[in-house]
N, C-alpha and C positions, 0 to 999 in steps of 0.2 A: 244489783243496780247495773245498768248497761252504760258503757262509756260513750261520750259524744265524739271522742277522737282517740286514736291510739296513744298510749302513754309514752311509747318510745319507738324509734325505728325498729322494724322487724317484728312488731307485735300486731300487725293488721293494717298497716298503711296501704297495702296493695288492694284492700277490700273496702267496700263502701261502709259508711258510718251506720251504726246500729240505730234502729227506730223502735226497739222492742217496747219501751215504756209507752210510746204513743199508740202502738198496736194494742197494748193492754187496755188503754183508755177507750179506744174505739170499740173493742169487744165488750167491755163493761157497759158501754153506752147502748149496746144492742145493735150496733151496725152489722149488717149482713156481710159486708166486705170492709175490713179495717182500712181507713183512709187517713192520710195526712191533710193538713189544712190546704195544701196545694192540689189535693185530689189524687195524689199518687198513692200506691199501695204501701202500707207501713210494714216493712219487713226488716228482720235483723240482717238478712242477706238481700239487699235492696235491688231486686231484679224486676224488670217490667215496669211500665208506667203508662199513663194515659189509657188505662183500661185494657192494655194488651194482655193476652194470656201469659202466665208465667212458664218459663222453661223448666221441665222436670229436673230434679236433682239427678246428676249422672250416676250410673252404676259403676262399680269397681270390682276387683277381685274379691270373692266372698270368703276366702280363707279355707274353703273346703279342701283345697289342694295346696301343696307346699308353695310358698312364695318363690317366684323365679330366683334362681341362683342361691337357694337356701336348702340346707339339709332338713330343716324343720321350719314350718310356717305356722301362722295363726289359724288354727282349725276351729271351725264352728262346732259347738256342741248343743244339741237340743236339751230341753228340760232345765234351762237356767232358772234360778229363783226369781220370783216376782219381787222386785225391790228397786228403789231409786238411788240407794246409797251402796256403792260397791266396796267401801272402805271399812275395815274392821279395826278396833283399837290396837295401836302399836304397829300398824302397817307403815313401812317406810315409803317416802315419796313426797312430792310436792302436791298439796291439795289442789284439786281442779273441780270447778263446777261448770257444767255445760247446760245451757238452757236455750229454749227457742220455741218455735211453733211448727206444726205440720199443716201445709196448705194443699188444696187441689189446684189444678191449672188456672181455675177462674178466681183465685185469690181467696177462696172461702176456707177458713180454718176447719180442720177435720178432727172431730172428737173420736175417741175409741181406737186410735191407730196403735197397733202393736209395734213397739220399738225394742229390739233385742240387741244389747250392747255386749261386746267382749273386747279385751285388750291385754297387752303385756303388763307385767308388774314393773316396779322401779328398776329392776335389773335386766329388763327386756325378755323375760321368760313368760310363757303361757302355761296356765294350769290345765293339764289334760286329765288329771286324776280327779279333780273336784271342780268347784265353780268359783274359784277366786277371780275377781275382776270379770265376772259374768253376771248378767241380770237382765230381766225384761220388765217393761212397764207399758202403760197405755196413756195416750194423751187425754187430758181432761176435757171438760165440756167446751172449753175455749180453744182446743187444739194445742195446748201448751204442754211442755215436758221439762223436767229438770233431772239431771244426772249428777251425782256426787261421786267423784273418783279421785285418781291421782294422774299426774302427767305420766304417760307410759314411757318406759325406758326404750333404749335403742338396741337393735341387734343387727348383725352384718347384712348389708344390702338394702335396708329399708330406712325410711325416715319415720319420725314419730307419727302415729296414727291410732285411731279408734275405729273398730269395726262396728257396723250396725246393719240390722235388717229391719225394714219398715214395711208394714202391711196395713192398708185400710181394710175395713170389714168387707169381705167378699171380693177383694181385689188382689192382683199379683203382688208378689214380694219384691221390694227393692232391696238389693244388697249393695252396700257402698261403704265408704270409709271417710272419716273426718281428719283433716290435716291441720298442722300448726304453722302459722306464718313465721318467717324469719329463720326456719331451720336450714342449716347448710346442706343437708341431704335431700331437700326438696328438689334440687336441680339434678340429682343423679338417680333418684328413685324412678324406675320405669313405670310404676303404677300411679305416681303422684298426678293429681289433677287440680289445678288452681281453683276450679269451680267448687271444690270441696274444702277450701280453706275456711276455718272458723275465724271469727273476730275474737282475739284473745288479748287480755290485759292483765297486769299484775294487780293483785288484790290482797293486801296484808301480807301474810306469809305464803300465799298461794296464788292461783290464777283463776280467772273467770273467762269462759268462752261462750259465744253465742253462735247459733246456726239455725236456719229455717229450712226444713225439707219441703220440697214441692213434689208431690206424687202425681203420677200421670193419670189422674182421675178428675172428675168434675165434682166439686163439693156441693152439698145441698144446704143452703142457709136456713131452710125451714125445718130441718131435722131437729127434734128436741133432744137434749142430753138424756143419757140413760139414767134412770132412777137407781139409787143404791139397792142392791139385792136384799130381800128380806126372808127368802125361803131357802132351806138347804137343798142340795142337788138331789134329784130323784132318778129313777131308771130311764126316763125319757128326757131328751135334751129340751131345754126351754131357755128363752132369753131372760136376762136379769138375775141370773143365779151364779153363786161362786162355785167354781170347780177346782179341785186340787189335782195335782199330778197323780195318775193312777185311777181316778174316778172313771167308771164305765157308764155309758149312756147308749140309748137306742134312738136313732134318727132315720126316718125314711125306710124303716124295716131292717137297717143294718146296725151292727154294734160298733162302738168306737171307744178307745181308751184315751184319756186326757194326758197330754204330754207336758203341759205347762200350766201352772195355776193361773186362773184368770176369772173375770166376771163376764159371763156370756152376754151377747147382745145381738139383736137382729142383724143379719149379714155375716155373723160368725158361725153359721151352721157348720157342723163337723165336716161335711164334704168340701166346704169352701176354704178351710184353714188347716192344711196339713201340718203347719207349724204347731198347732194346738191339739189336734186330734189325729189318731191313727186308727184306721179301720181294722177290725179284727175278724 
């Protein structure tokens, strides 16, 4: 459930009130563009109004290089598992659920967007040997996503943050980070951007966050959702099929190896998504 107001100072007061439940209702009703009763766009991150295009989510350091002033930084690793829950039994840390939607500039929710998340553990350490607190998922037919994880720990020079790569089918990759409101280090972190603050509230023994990504693409409200795959992968790439890491396909006369498990869809042809396929 999304809060209508922050529970306490420093938990999102500097960001607009969430409209996620109203957005869900608009999508369920079949609206091409989710709207409030006032005619404004229904967003968890309520930007844009009166039909104006939404500002794309800003990019940030992608973690491929060490964070400034750090001996080690949050490095991106390919081949993360396909999963929405990054927490295993017995993992220490404060439970955190992050949910929201992915939109195009024209306020249309985008299905099938690849979201790859990675973060530090409760002690502020990144797993470079395996895939602890790493995972990717795809937005559903309404453009929604949900991530279950923990509040990341701190390490020198950075505030709390979650890394994410977002890519709509056949479009460029957005690499960015999500931040927590009310963190003392927000004012000293050189990479911090207030436009990337989540709405966060306390929820039982954990926390709940919301954030809506806006990709620099135009959404198509007439695109039907992708049907669940029914056939196993074959030697030639085809949409609507499940592929596992290591699967090999042929597309356009060239061979490709799958880097991350996913269900293929039109627009995700191997040449267009280097995050999913590597040419051999």
